[in-house]
The first five atom37 places (N, CA, C, CB, O) and aatype in JSON, in Angstrom:
{
  "aatype": [20, 20, 20, 20, 20, 20, 20, 20, 20, 20, 20, 20, 20, 20, 20, 20, 20, 20, 20, 20, 20, 20, 20, 20, 20, 20, 20, 20, 20, 20, 20, 20, 20, 20, 20, 20, 20, 20, 20, 20, 20, 20, 20, 20, 20, 20, 20, 20, 20, 20, 20, 20, 20, 20, 20, 20, 20, 20, 20, 20, 20, 20, 20, 20, 20, 20, 20, 20, 20, 20, 20, 20, 20, 20, 20, 20, 20, 20, 20, 20, 20, 20, 20, 20, 20, 20, 20, 20, 20, 20, 20, 20, 20, 20, 20, 20, 20, 20, 20, 20, 20, 20, 20, 20, 20, 20, 20, 20, 20, 20, 20, 20, 20, 20, 20, 20, 20, 20, 20, 20, 20, 20, 20, 20, 20, 20, 20, 20, 20, 20, 20, 20, 20, 20, 20, 20, 20, 20, 20],
  "atom_mask": [
    [1, 1, 1, 1, 1],
    [1, 1, 1, 1, 1],
    [1, 1, 1, 1, 1],
    [1, 1, 1, 1, 1],
    [1, 1, 1, 1, 1],
    [1, 1, 1, 1, 1],
    [1, 1, 1, 1, 1],
    [1, 1, 1, 1, 1],
    [1, 1, 1, 1, 1],
    [1, 1, 1, 1, 1],
    [1, 1, 1, 1, 1],
    [1, 1, 1, 1, 1],
    [1, 1, 1, 1, 1],
    [1, 1, 1, 1, 1],
    [1, 1, 1, 1, 1],
    [1, 1, 1, 1, 1],
    [1, 1, 1, 1, 1],
    [1, 1, 1, 1, 1],
    [1, 1, 1, 1, 1],
    [1, 1, 1, 1, 1],
    [1, 1, 1, 1, 1],
    [1, 1, 1, 1, 1],
    [1, 1, 1, 1, 1],
    [1, 1, 1, 1, 1],
    [1, 1, 1, 1, 1],
    [1, 1, 1, 1, 1],
    [1, 1, 1, 1, 1],
    [1, 1, 1, 1, 1],
    [1, 1, 1, 1, 1],
    [1, 1, 1, 1, 1],
    [1, 1, 1, 1, 1],
    [1, 1, 1, 1, 1],
    [1, 1, 1, 1, 1],
    [1, 1, 1, 1, 1],
    [1, 1, 1, 1, 1],
    [1, 1, 1, 1, 1],
    [1, 1, 1, 1, 1],
    [1, 1, 1, 1, 1],
    [1, 1, 1, 1, 1],
    [1, 1, 1, 1, 1],
    [1, 1, 1, 1, 1],
    [1, 1, 1, 1, 1],
    [1, 1, 1, 1, 1],
    [1, 1, 1, 1, 1],
    [1, 1, 1, 1, 1],
    [1, 1, 1, 1, 1],
    [1, 1, 1, 1, 1],
    [1, 1, 1, 1, 1],
    [1, 1, 1, 1, 1],
    [1, 1, 1, 1, 1],
    [1, 1, 1, 1, 1],
    [1, 1, 1, 1, 1],
    [1, 1, 1, 1, 1],
    [1, 1, 1, 1, 1],
    [1, 1, 1, 1, 1],
    [1, 1, 1, 1, 1],
    [1, 1, 1, 1, 1],
    [1, 1, 1, 1, 1],
    [1, 1, 1, 1, 1],
    [1, 1, 1, 1, 1],
    [1, 1, 1, 1, 1],
    [1, 1, 1, 1, 1],
    [1, 1, 1, 1, 1],
    [1, 1, 1, 1, 1],
    [1, 1, 1, 1, 1],
    [1, 1, 1, 1, 1],
    [1, 1, 1, 1, 1],
    [1, 1, 1, 1, 1],
    [1, 1, 1, 1, 1],
    [1, 1, 1, 1, 1],
    [1, 1, 1, 1, 1],
    [1, 1, 1, 1, 1],
    [1, 1, 1, 1, 1],
    [1, 1, 1, 1, 1],
    [1, 1, 1, 1, 1],
    [1, 1, 1, 1, 1],
    [1, 1, 1, 1, 1],
    [1, 1, 1, 1, 1],
    [1, 1, 1, 1, 1],
    [1, 1, 1, 1, 1],
    [1, 1, 1, 1, 1],
    [1, 1, 1, 1, 1],
    [1, 1, 1, 1, 1],
    [1, 1, 1, 1, 1],
    [1, 1, 1, 1, 1],
    [1, 1, 1, 1, 1],
    [1, 1, 1, 1, 1],
    [1, 1, 1, 1, 1],
    [1, 1, 1, 1, 1],
    [1, 1, 1, 1, 1],
    [1, 1, 1, 1, 1],
    [1, 1, 1, 1, 1],
    [1, 1, 1, 1, 1],
    [1, 1, 1, 1, 1],
    [1, 1, 1, 1, 1],
    [1, 1, 1, 1, 1],
    [1, 1, 1, 1, 1],
    [1, 1, 1, 1, 1],
    [1, 1, 1, 1, 1],
    [1, 1, 1, 1, 1],
    [1, 1, 1, 1, 1],
    [1, 1, 1, 1, 1],
    [1, 1, 1, 1, 1],
    [1, 1, 1, 1, 1],
    [1, 1, 1, 1, 1],
    [1, 1, 1, 1, 1],
    [1, 1, 1, 1, 1],
    [1, 1, 1, 1, 1],
    [1, 1, 1, 1, 1],
    [1, 1, 1, 1, 1],
    [1, 1, 1, 1, 1],
    [1, 1, 1, 1, 1],
    [1, 1, 1, 1, 1],
    [1, 1, 1, 1, 1],
    [1, 1, 1, 1, 1],
    [1, 1, 1, 1, 1],
    [1, 1, 1, 1, 1],
    [1, 1, 1, 1, 1],
    [1, 1, 1, 1, 1],
    [1, 1, 1, 1, 1],
    [1, 1, 1, 1, 1],
    [1, 1, 1, 1, 1],
    [1, 1, 1, 1, 1],
    [1, 1, 1, 1, 1],
    [1, 1, 1, 1, 1],
    [1, 1, 1, 1, 1],
    [1, 1, 1, 1, 1],
    [1, 1, 1, 1, 1],
    [1, 1, 1, 1, 1],
    [1, 1, 1, 1, 1],
    [1, 1, 1, 1, 1],
    [1, 1, 1, 1, 1],
    [1, 1, 1, 1, 1],
    [1, 1, 1, 1, 1],
    [1, 1, 1, 1, 1],
    [1, 1, 1, 1, 1],
    [1, 1, 1, 1, 1],
    [1, 1, 1, 1, 1],
    [1, 1, 1, 1, 1]
  ],
  "atom_positions": [
    [[-23.8, 36.63, -3.28], [-23.29, 35.43, -3.91], [-21.91, 35.76, -4.47], [-24.26, 34.92, -5.03], [-21.68, 36.88, -4.93]],
    [[-21.0, 34.8, -4.43], [-19.65, 35.02, -4.93], [-19.27, 33.91, -5.89], [-18.65, 35.1, -3.78], [-19.75, 32.78, -5.77]],
    [[-18.43, 34.23, -6.81], [-17.91, 33.23, -7.75], [-16.43, 33.06, -7.47], [-18.17, 33.65, -9.23], [-15.68, 34.04, -7.4]],
    [[-16.02, 31.82, -7.32], [-14.61, 31.51, -7.08], [-14.12, 30.74, -8.29], [-14.41, 30.69, -5.76], [-14.73, 29.75, -8.7]],
    [[-13.02, 31.18, -8.86], [-12.5, 30.49, -10.04], [-11.35, 29.58, -9.61], [-12.02, 31.51, -11.12], [-10.4, 30.03, -8.98]],
    [[-11.46, 28.3, -9.95], [-10.43, 27.3, -9.68], [-9.98, 26.73, -11.01], [-10.96, 26.18, -8.72], [-10.58, 25.78, -11.51]],
    [[-8.96, 27.28, -11.57], [-8.52, 26.8, -12.88], [-9.61, 27.07, -13.89], [-8.17, 25.31, -12.85], [-9.93, 28.22, -14.16]],
    [[-10.18, 26.02, -14.44], [-11.24, 26.14, -15.44], [-12.64, 26.07, -14.84], [-11.08, 25.05, -16.48], [-13.63, 26.17, -15.56]],
    [[-12.73, 25.9, -13.52], [-14.02, 25.65, -12.88], [-14.47, 26.87, -12.1], [-13.94, 24.43, -11.96], [-13.7, 27.42, -11.31]],
    [[-15.72, 27.31, -12.31], [-16.3, 28.39, -11.52], [-17.27, 27.77, -10.52], [-17.03, 29.43, -12.43], [-18.12, 26.96, -10.87]],
    [[-17.13, 28.17, -9.27], [-18.03, 27.67, -8.23], [-18.77, 28.86, -7.65], [-17.24, 26.88, -7.1], [-18.15, 29.83, -7.21]],
    [[-20.1, 28.79, -7.66], [-20.88, 29.85, -7.04], [-21.28, 29.4, -5.65], [-22.13, 30.2, -7.9], [-21.68, 28.26, -5.44]],
    [[-21.16, 30.31, -4.7], [-21.49, 29.95, -3.33], [-22.26, 31.09, -2.67], [-20.21, 29.62, -2.53], [-22.15, 32.25, -3.08]],
    [[-23.02, 30.75, -1.67], [-23.8, 31.72, -0.92], [-23.0, 32.24, 0.27], [-25.13, 31.1, -0.45], [-23.57, 32.54, 1.32]],
    [[-21.7, 32.35, 0.12], [-20.84, 32.8, 1.2], [-20.32, 34.19, 0.85], [-19.66, 31.8, 1.45], [-19.76, 34.39, -0.23]],
    [[-20.49, 35.11, 1.74], [-19.94, 36.44, 1.44], [-18.41, 36.39, 1.48], [-20.47, 37.5, 2.46], [-17.82, 35.93, 2.46]],
    [[-17.79, 36.86, 0.41], [-16.34, 36.84, 0.33], [-15.86, 38.29, 0.38], [-15.83, 36.11, -0.97], [-16.23, 39.1, -0.47]],
    [[-15.05, 38.59, 1.37], [-14.61, 39.96, 1.54], [-13.15, 40.16, 1.13], [-14.79, 40.37, 2.97], [-12.69, 41.3, 1.04]],
    [[-12.43, 39.07, 0.88], [-11.04, 39.2, 0.47], [-10.65, 38.02, -0.4], [-10.1, 39.3, 1.7], [-11.33, 36.99, -0.42]],
    [[-9.57, 38.19, -1.12], [-9.07, 37.08, -1.93], [-8.37, 36.1, -1.0], [-8.1, 37.59, -3.06], [-7.86, 36.47, 0.05]],
    [[-8.37, 34.86, -1.41], [-7.71, 33.86, -0.57], [-7.31, 32.66, -1.39], [-8.62, 33.44, 0.56], [-7.57, 32.59, -2.59]],
    [[-6.69, 31.73, -0.74], [-6.22, 30.51, -1.38], [-6.86, 29.31, -0.7], [-4.69, 30.41, -1.33], [-8.08, 29.14, -0.72]],
    [[-6.02, 28.48, -0.11], [-6.52, 27.28, 0.56], [-7.46, 27.64, 1.71], [-5.35, 26.43, 1.08], [-8.41, 26.92, 2.0]],
    [[-7.18, 28.75, 2.37], [-8.04, 29.15, 3.49], [-9.45, 29.45, 3.01], [-7.46, 30.38, 4.2], [-10.42, 29.07, 3.67]],
    [[-9.57, 30.11, 1.87], [-10.88, 30.43, 1.31], [-11.59, 29.15, 0.85], [-10.73, 31.41, 0.13], [-12.78, 28.96, 1.1]],
    [[-10.83, 28.29, 0.18], [-11.44, 27.03, -0.28], [-11.87, 26.18, 0.91], [-10.44, 26.24, -1.17], [-12.94, 25.57, 0.88]],
    [[-11.06, 26.14, 1.94], [-11.43, 25.39, 3.14], [-12.7, 25.92, 3.77], [-10.31, 25.42, 4.16], [-13.56, 25.15, 4.21]],
    [[-12.81, 27.23, 3.82], [-14.02, 27.85, 4.38], [-15.24, 27.51, 3.53], [-13.85, 29.38, 4.47], [-16.29, 27.15, 4.05]],
    [[-15.07, 27.63, 2.21], [-16.16, 27.31, 1.3], [-16.61, 25.85, 1.49], [-15.74, 27.55, -0.16], [-17.8, 25.57, 1.61]],
    [[-15.63, 24.94, 1.5], [-15.96, 23.52, 1.65], [-16.57, 23.22, 3.02], [-14.71, 22.66, 1.45], [-17.4, 22.33, 3.15]],
    [[-16.16, 23.98, 4.03], [-16.73, 23.79, 5.36], [-18.17, 24.25, 5.45], [-15.9, 24.52, 6.38], [-18.99, 23.63, 6.12]],
    [[-18.47, 25.35, 4.77], [-19.81, 25.91, 4.86], [-20.76, 25.35, 3.8], [-19.75, 27.4, 4.74], [-21.97, 25.35, 3.98]],
    [[-20.21, 24.89, 2.7], [-21.02, 24.26, 1.64], [-20.36, 22.92, 1.32], [-21.12, 25.19, 0.34], [-19.61, 22.81, 0.35]],
    [[-20.62, 21.9, 2.15], [-19.91, 20.61, 2.03], [-19.95, 19.98, 0.64], [-20.48, 19.65, 3.01], [-19.01, 19.27, 0.26]],
    [[-21.01, 20.21, -0.11], [-21.07, 19.59, -1.44], [-20.02, 20.13, -2.41], [-22.44, 19.8, -2.03], [-19.83, 19.57, -3.49]],
    [[-19.33, 21.21, -2.04], [-18.24, 21.71, -2.88], [-16.91, 21.02, -2.57], [-18.09, 23.22, -2.69], [-15.92, 21.23, -3.27]],
    [[-16.89, 20.2, -1.54], [-15.66, 19.5, -1.15], [-15.36, 18.33, -2.06], [-15.78, 19.01, 0.29], [-15.77, 17.2, -1.8]],
    [[-14.65, 18.59, -3.11], [-14.3, 17.55, -4.08], [-12.79, 17.34, -3.99], [-14.74, 17.94, -5.55], [-12.0, 18.27, -4.16]],
    [[-12.41, 16.1, -3.71], [-11.01, 15.78, -3.56], [-10.64, 14.62, -4.49], [-10.68, 15.42, -2.1], [-11.43, 13.69, -4.67]],
    [[-9.47, 14.7, -5.07], [-8.99, 13.61, -5.92], [-8.66, 12.4, -5.05], [-7.74, 14.06, -6.75], [-8.19, 12.54, -3.93]],
    [[-8.91, 11.23, -5.58], [-8.59, 10.01, -4.84], [-7.28, 9.39, -5.31], [-9.72, 9.01, -4.98], [-6.76, 8.49, -4.64]],
    [[-6.75, 9.84, -6.43], [-5.51, 9.3, -6.98], [-5.58, 7.77, -7.1], [-4.31, 9.71, -6.1], [-4.63, 7.07, -6.76]],
    [[-6.7, 7.29, -7.58], [-6.95, 5.86, -7.66], [-5.93, 5.13, -8.52], [-8.33, 5.6, -8.2], [-5.42, 4.08, -8.12]],
    [[-5.62, 5.67, -9.69], [-4.65, 5.0, -10.57], [-3.27, 4.95, -9.93], [-4.58, 5.71, -11.93], [-2.59, 3.92, -10.0]],
    [[-2.86, 6.05, -9.32], [-1.56, 6.09, -8.66], [-1.54, 5.14, -7.45], [-1.23, 7.52, -8.22], [-0.54, 4.47, -7.21]],
    [[-2.63, 5.09, -6.72], [-2.74, 4.17, -5.58], [-2.66, 2.72, -6.04], [-4.05, 4.41, -4.81], [-2.0, 1.89, -5.41]],
    [[-3.34, 2.42, -7.15], [-3.3, 1.05, -7.68], [-1.89, 0.69, -8.13], [-4.28, 0.9, -8.86], [-1.42, -0.42, -7.89]],
    [[-1.21, 1.64, -8.78], [0.16, 1.39, -9.21], [1.07, 1.13, -8.0], [0.7, 2.58, -10.03], [1.89, 0.22, -8.02]],
    [[0.9, 1.94, -6.96], [1.68, 1.74, -5.75], [1.41, 0.37, -5.14], [1.37, 2.84, -4.73], [2.33, -0.3, -4.68]],
    [[0.15, -0.04, -5.13], [-0.19, -1.37, -4.6], [0.46, -2.48, -5.42], [-1.71, -1.56, -4.58], [0.89, -3.5, -4.87]],
    [[0.52, -2.29, -6.73], [1.18, -3.29, -7.56], [2.67, -3.39, -7.22], [1.01, -2.94, -9.05], [3.23, -4.48, -7.18]],
    [[3.32, -2.24, -6.96], [4.72, -2.28, -6.55], [4.88, -2.97, -5.19], [5.29, -0.85, -6.49], [5.79, -3.77, -5.0]],
    [[3.99, -2.64, -4.26], [4.03, -3.3, -2.95], [3.83, -4.81, -3.1], [2.96, -2.71, -2.02], [4.5, -5.61, -2.45]],
    [[2.9, -5.17, -3.97], [2.62, -6.58, -4.2], [3.86, -7.28, -4.78], [1.41, -6.75, -5.14], [4.19, -8.4, -4.38]],
    [[4.53, -6.63, -5.72], [5.74, -7.2, -6.3], [6.82, -7.37, -5.23], [6.27, -6.31, -7.46], [7.52, -8.38, -5.2]],
    [[6.95, -6.38, -4.35], [7.89, -6.49, -3.23], [7.54, -7.67, -2.35], [7.9, -5.2, -2.4], [8.41, -8.44, -1.94]],
    [[6.23, -7.81, -2.06], [5.79, -8.91, -1.21], [6.09, -10.27, -1.85], [4.29, -8.79, -0.92], [6.49, -11.2, -1.15]],
    [[5.91, -10.37, -3.14], [6.2, -11.63, -3.84], [7.68, -11.97, -3.7], [5.8, -11.55, -5.34], [8.04, -13.12, -3.45]],
    [[8.54, -10.96, -3.87], [9.98, -11.19, -3.73], [10.34, -11.59, -2.31], [10.77, -9.93, -4.14], [11.11, -12.53, -2.1]],
    [[9.79, -10.88, -1.33], [10.05, -11.22, 0.07], [9.56, -12.63, 0.39], [9.37, -10.2, 1.0], [10.24, -13.39, 1.09]],
    [[8.39, -12.98, -0.12], [7.84, -14.32, 0.12], [8.74, -15.39, -0.5], [6.41, -14.42, -0.44], [9.04, -16.4, 0.14]],
    [[9.18, -15.17, -1.74], [10.04, -16.14, -2.42], [11.35, -16.33, -1.66], [10.33, -15.68, -3.87], [11.79, -17.46, -1.43]],
    [[11.96, -15.22, -1.27], [13.21, -15.3, -0.5], [13.0, -16.02, 0.82], [13.77, -13.9, -0.26], [13.85, -16.82, 1.25]],
    [[11.86, -15.73, 1.48], [11.57, -16.36, 2.77], [11.38, -17.88, 2.62], [10.31, -15.73, 3.4], [11.9, -18.66, 3.42]],
    [[10.64, -18.27, 1.59], [10.42, -19.71, 1.37], [11.75, -20.42, 1.08], [9.43, -19.93, 0.2], [11.96, -21.55, 1.52]],
    [[12.64, -19.78, 0.33], [13.95, -20.36, 0.05], [14.77, -20.49, 1.33], [14.72, -19.5, -0.98], [15.46, -21.5, 1.53]],
    [[14.7, -19.49, 2.19], [15.42, -19.55, 3.48], [14.88, -20.67, 4.35], [15.31, -18.2, 4.22], [15.64, -21.37, 5.01]],
    [[13.55, -20.83, 4.36], [12.95, -21.92, 5.14], [13.41, -23.28, 4.62], [11.42, -21.83, 5.1], [13.72, -24.17, 5.4]],
    [[13.44, -23.43, 3.3], [13.88, -24.69, 2.71], [15.35, -24.94, 3.04], [13.66, -24.68, 1.19], [15.74, -26.08, 3.33]],
    [[16.16, -23.89, 2.99], [17.58, -24.03, 3.34], [17.72, -24.47, 4.8], [18.34, -22.7, 3.11], [18.6, -25.28, 5.12]],
    [[16.87, -23.96, 5.69], [16.89, -24.39, 7.09], [16.55, -25.88, 7.2], [15.9, -23.56, 7.92], [17.2, -26.62, 7.94]],
    [[15.53, -26.3, 6.46], [15.13, -27.72, 6.5], [16.25, -28.63, 6.01], [13.87, -27.95, 5.64], [16.48, -29.7, 6.56]],
    [[16.96, -28.19, 4.96], [18.0, -29.01, 4.33], [19.36, -28.89, 5.0], [18.13, -28.63, 2.88], [20.28, -29.63, 4.66]],
    [[19.5, -27.98, 5.95], [20.8, -27.71, 6.57], [21.24, -28.87, 7.48], [20.73, -26.42, 7.38], [20.42, -29.47, 8.17]],
    [[22.53, -29.17, 7.47], [23.04, -30.16, 8.42], [23.13, -29.58, 9.84], [24.42, -30.67, 7.97], [23.29, -30.32, 10.81]],
    [[23.02, -28.25, 9.95], [23.09, -27.55, 11.24], [21.74, -27.68, 11.95], [23.47, -26.04, 11.04], [20.72, -27.18, 11.48]],
    [[21.75, -28.36, 13.09], [20.51, -28.61, 13.84], [19.86, -27.3, 14.3], [20.8, -29.51, 15.06], [18.63, -27.2, 14.32]],
    [[20.66, -26.31, 14.68], [20.1, -25.02, 15.12], [19.31, -24.37, 13.99], [21.23, -24.07, 15.6], [18.26, -23.78, 14.23]],
    [[19.8, -24.47, 12.75], [19.07, -23.92, 11.61], [17.81, -24.72, 11.33], [19.97, -23.89, 10.35], [16.78, -24.15, 10.97]],
    [[17.87, -26.03, 11.49], [16.68, -26.85, 11.29], [15.59, -26.48, 12.28], [17.03, -28.35, 11.42], [14.4, -26.5, 11.95]],
    [[15.99, -26.14, 13.49], [15.01, -25.8, 14.54], [14.27, -24.5, 14.24], [15.71, -25.68, 15.88], [13.18, -24.28, 14.76]],
    [[14.85, -23.64, 13.4], [14.21, -22.36, 13.09], [12.84, -22.53, 12.44], [15.1, -21.54, 12.17], [12.0, -21.64, 12.52]],
    [[12.6, -23.67, 11.8], [11.32, -23.83, 11.11], [10.18, -24.15, 12.07], [11.42, -24.92, 10.07], [9.01, -24.05, 11.7]],
    [[10.51, -24.55, 13.31], [9.44, -24.83, 14.27], [9.67, -24.23, 15.65], [9.27, -26.32, 14.4], [8.83, -24.37, 16.53]],
    [[10.81, -23.55, 15.85], [11.11, -22.98, 17.15], [11.33, -21.48, 17.0], [12.36, -23.67, 17.77], [12.35, -21.04, 16.46]],
    [[10.39, -20.71, 17.49], [10.42, -19.26, 17.35], [11.67, -18.67, 17.98], [9.18, -18.64, 17.98], [12.27, -17.75, 17.43]],
    [[12.08, -19.18, 19.12], [13.23, -18.62, 19.81], [14.51, -18.81, 18.99], [13.39, -19.27, 21.19], [15.35, -17.91, 18.93]],
    [[14.66, -19.96, 18.36], [15.83, -20.18, 17.49], [15.8, -19.21, 16.31], [15.86, -21.64, 16.97], [16.83, -18.66, 15.92]],
    [[14.63, -19.01, 15.76], [14.48, -18.07, 14.64], [14.81, -16.65, 15.09], [13.04, -18.13, 14.07], [15.51, -15.91, 14.4]],
    [[14.3, -16.29, 16.26], [14.51, -14.94, 16.79], [15.99, -14.63, 17.0], [13.77, -14.77, 18.1], [16.41, -13.48, 16.87]],
    [[16.77, -15.63, 17.32], [18.2, -15.42, 17.59], [19.07, -15.66, 16.36], [18.65, -16.32, 18.71], [20.3, -15.68, 16.46]],
    [[18.44, -15.85, 15.2], [19.25, -15.98, 13.99], [19.96, -14.64, 13.76], [18.38, -16.39, 12.75], [19.43, -13.59, 14.11]],
    [[21.12, -14.69, 13.17], [21.89, -13.47, 12.97], [22.86, -13.2, 14.1], [20.96, -12.3, 12.82], [23.74, -12.35, 13.96]],
    [[22.71, -13.89, 15.21], [23.64, -13.73, 16.33], [24.78, -14.74, 16.16], [22.91, -13.93, 17.71], [24.67, -15.7, 15.4]],
    [[25.82, -14.51, 16.87], [26.97, -15.43, 16.91], [27.51, -15.73, 15.52], [26.58, -16.73, 17.6], [27.84, -16.88, 15.21]],
    [[27.61, -14.71, 14.68], [28.25, -14.88, 13.38], [27.42, -15.57, 12.33], [29.48, -15.62, 13.56], [27.94, -15.94, 11.28]],
    [[26.13, -15.76, 12.59], [25.25, -16.35, 11.57], [25.23, -15.44, 10.35], [23.81, -16.56, 12.12], [25.18, -14.22, 10.49]],
    [[25.26, -16.02, 9.17], [25.31, -15.21, 7.95], [23.97, -14.57, 7.61], [25.78, -16.06, 6.8], [23.93, -13.61, 6.84]],
    [[22.89, -15.08, 8.15], [21.58, -14.55, 7.77], [20.72, -14.27, 9.01], [20.85, -15.53, 6.84], [20.51, -15.15, 9.84]],
    [[20.24, -13.04, 9.11], [19.35, -12.66, 10.19], [17.92, -12.91, 9.72], [19.55, -11.16, 10.62], [17.25, -12.01, 9.21]],
    [[17.46, -14.13, 9.89], [16.12, -14.47, 9.41], [15.03, -13.81, 10.24], [15.92, -15.98, 9.42], [13.94, -13.56, 9.72]],
    [[15.29, -13.53, 11.48], [14.28, -12.82, 12.28], [14.1, -11.4, 11.73], [14.7, -12.77, 13.79], [12.99, -10.88, 11.71]],
    [[15.18, -10.79, 11.3], [15.08, -9.48, 10.64], [14.24, -9.56, 9.38], [16.48, -8.95, 10.3], [13.49, -8.64, 9.06]],
    [[14.36, -10.68, 8.65], [13.54, -10.89, 7.45], [12.06, -10.98, 7.83], [13.98, -12.17, 6.71], [11.2, -10.41, 7.15]],
    [[11.78, -11.69, 8.92], [10.39, -11.82, 9.39], [9.82, -10.44, 9.73], [10.31, -12.76, 10.63], [8.69, -10.13, 9.37]],
    [[10.61, -9.62, 10.41], [10.14, -8.29, 10.8], [9.91, -7.41, 9.56], [11.15, -7.62, 11.74], [8.96, -6.63, 9.53]],
    [[10.77, -7.54, 8.56], [10.58, -6.78, 7.32], [9.3, -7.21, 6.61], [11.8, -6.95, 6.38], [8.54, -6.37, 6.13]],
    [[9.07, -8.51, 6.55], [7.84, -9.03, 5.93], [6.62, -8.53, 6.7], [7.86, -10.58, 5.91], [5.62, -8.13, 6.09]],
    [[6.7, -8.55, 8.01], [5.58, -8.11, 8.84], [5.22, -6.65, 8.55], [5.92, -8.28, 10.34], [4.05, -6.32, 8.41]],
    [[6.23, -5.78, 8.46], [5.98, -4.37, 8.17], [5.38, -4.18, 6.78], [7.27, -3.57, 8.29], [4.45, -3.39, 6.61]],
    [[5.9, -4.89, 5.79], [5.37, -4.78, 4.42], [3.93, -5.27, 4.37], [6.25, -5.58, 3.42], [3.09, -4.67, 3.7]],
    [[3.64, -6.36, 5.06], [2.27, -6.88, 5.1], [1.32, -5.86, 5.71], [2.2, -8.19, 5.9], [0.21, -5.65, 5.21]],
    [[1.77, -5.23, 6.78], [0.94, -4.22, 7.44], [0.64, -3.08, 6.47], [1.65, -3.67, 8.71], [-0.5, -2.64, 6.34]],
    [[1.68, -2.61, 5.8], [1.52, -1.51, 4.83], [0.6, -1.93, 3.69], [2.89, -1.08, 4.28], [-0.27, -1.17, 3.28]],
    [[0.8, -3.13, 3.19], [0.0, -3.62, 2.06], [-1.47, -3.76, 2.45], [0.55, -4.96, 1.58], [-2.35, -3.33, 1.71]],
    [[-1.72, -4.35, 3.59], [-3.11, -4.57, 4.01], [-3.84, -3.28, 4.31], [-3.14, -5.45, 5.24], [-5.04, -3.18, 4.08]],
    [[-3.13, -2.28, 4.81], [-3.78, -1.0, 5.11], [-4.13, -0.24, 3.84], [-2.87, -0.14, 5.98], [-5.09, 0.53, 3.82]],
    [[-3.37, -0.45, 2.78], [-3.59, 0.3, 1.54], [-4.43, -0.45, 0.53], [-2.28, 0.65, 0.92], [-4.93, 0.15, -0.42]],
    [[-4.6, -1.74, 0.73], [-5.33, -2.54, -0.25], [-6.82, -2.24, -0.18], [-5.07, -4.04, -0.03], [-7.42, -2.3, 0.89]],
    [[-7.43, -1.92, -1.33], [-8.87, -1.65, -1.34], [-9.66, -2.96, -1.25], [-9.27, -0.87, -2.61], [-9.11, -4.05, -1.34]],
    [[-10.95, -2.81, -1.09], [-11.83, -3.98, -1.11], [-11.66, -4.68, -2.45], [-13.32, -3.57, -0.87], [-11.69, -4.04, -3.5]],
    [[-11.49, -5.98, -2.42], [-11.26, -6.74, -3.64], [-12.56, -6.94, -4.42], [-10.63, -8.1, -3.3], [-13.56, -7.38, -3.86]],
    [[-12.55, -6.62, -5.72], [-13.72, -6.95, -6.54], [-13.74, -8.46, -6.75], [-13.69, -6.19, -7.91], [-12.75, -9.15, -6.51]],
    [[-14.86, -8.96, -7.2], [-14.93, -10.4, -7.44], [-13.95, -10.77, -8.55], [-16.37, -10.85, -7.8], [-13.67, -9.97, -9.44]],
    [[-13.44, -11.97, -8.48], [-12.42, -12.43, -9.42], [-12.91, -12.35, -10.86], [-12.0, -13.85, -9.09], [-12.12, -12.05, -11.76]],
    [[-14.18, -12.62, -11.09], [-14.74, -12.58, -12.43], [-14.64, -11.2, -13.05], [-16.16, -13.03, -12.41], [-14.39, -11.07, -14.25]],
    [[-14.85, -10.17, -12.25], [-14.76, -8.81, -12.75], [-13.34, -8.48, -13.18], [-15.24, -7.81, -11.68], [-13.13, -7.9, -14.24]],
    [[-12.36, -8.86, -12.37], [-10.97, -8.6, -12.72], [-10.59, -9.34, -13.99], [-10.04, -9.02, -11.56], [-9.91, -8.78, -14.85]],
    [[-11.01, -10.58, -14.12], [-10.7, -11.36, -15.32], [-11.34, -10.73, -16.54], [-11.17, -12.82, -15.15], [-10.73, -10.65, -17.6]],
    [[-12.58, -10.28, -16.39], [-13.28, -9.61, -17.49], [-12.48, -8.4, -17.97], [-14.7, -9.18, -17.05], [-12.27, -8.24, -19.17]],
    [[-12.04, -7.56, -17.05], [-11.31, -6.36, -17.43], [-9.94, -6.68, -18.02], [-11.15, -5.44, -16.23], [-9.49, -6.0, -18.94]],
    [[-9.28, -7.7, -17.51], [-7.98, -8.09, -18.07], [-8.17, -8.58, -19.52], [-7.32, -9.21, -17.2], [-7.37, -8.24, -20.4]],
    [[-9.21, -9.36, -19.76], [-9.47, -9.82, -21.13], [-9.78, -8.64, -22.04], [-10.64, -10.83, -21.14], [-9.33, -8.59, -23.18]],
    [[-10.55, -7.71, -21.53], [-10.94, -6.54, -22.32], [-9.7, -5.69, -22.65], [-11.99, -5.7, -21.56], [-9.57, -5.19, -23.77]],
    [[-8.82, -5.52, -21.69], [-7.61, -4.74, -21.92], [-6.71, -5.4, -22.95], [-6.84, -4.54, -20.62], [-6.12, -4.72, -23.79]],
    [[-6.59, -6.72, -22.9], [-5.72, -7.41, -23.86], [-6.3, -7.36, -25.27], [-5.51, -8.87, -23.43], [-5.54, -7.4, -26.23]],
    [[-7.63, -7.26, -25.42], [-8.24, -7.14, -26.73], [-7.99, -5.77, -27.33], [-9.73, -7.42, -26.65], [-7.96, -5.61, -28.56]],
    [[-7.8, -4.76, -26.48], [-7.59, -3.39, -26.94], [-6.2, -3.19, -27.54], [-7.8, -2.42, -25.81], [-5.97, -2.23, -28.28]],
    [[-5.29, -4.06, -27.22], [-3.9, -3.89, -27.72], [-3.7, -4.44, -29.08], [-2.92, -4.55, -26.79], [-2.6, -4.38, -29.62]]
  ]
}
């Protein structure tokens, strides 16, 4: 039996240890005794990152909605067509157009992909409201 010290934690394992090691030793231990495989999930940091992504998405959405409204209100027929004609939208930014709205669409698409891949399963709305109320009472 061997004892491996990890900071303040001692782990006893039924693995014969013949030399000192670092990550290689820990990997071996975790491979042979899977219940020792404890990894941090960085949940708080992940949640904070999601909040930043969400804030980015809100800004992108607001800017996009304003651009769509500007297209609707424009006297330029080509800009008006962007709200219902994908090809017109795709060619925005060409021929001296001041705004590449298709580039905006692609940026939104990438952010959405990133956000959806990182977003955890949503708890029920009541649970979130409960915790928000509880947090505000603590202040």
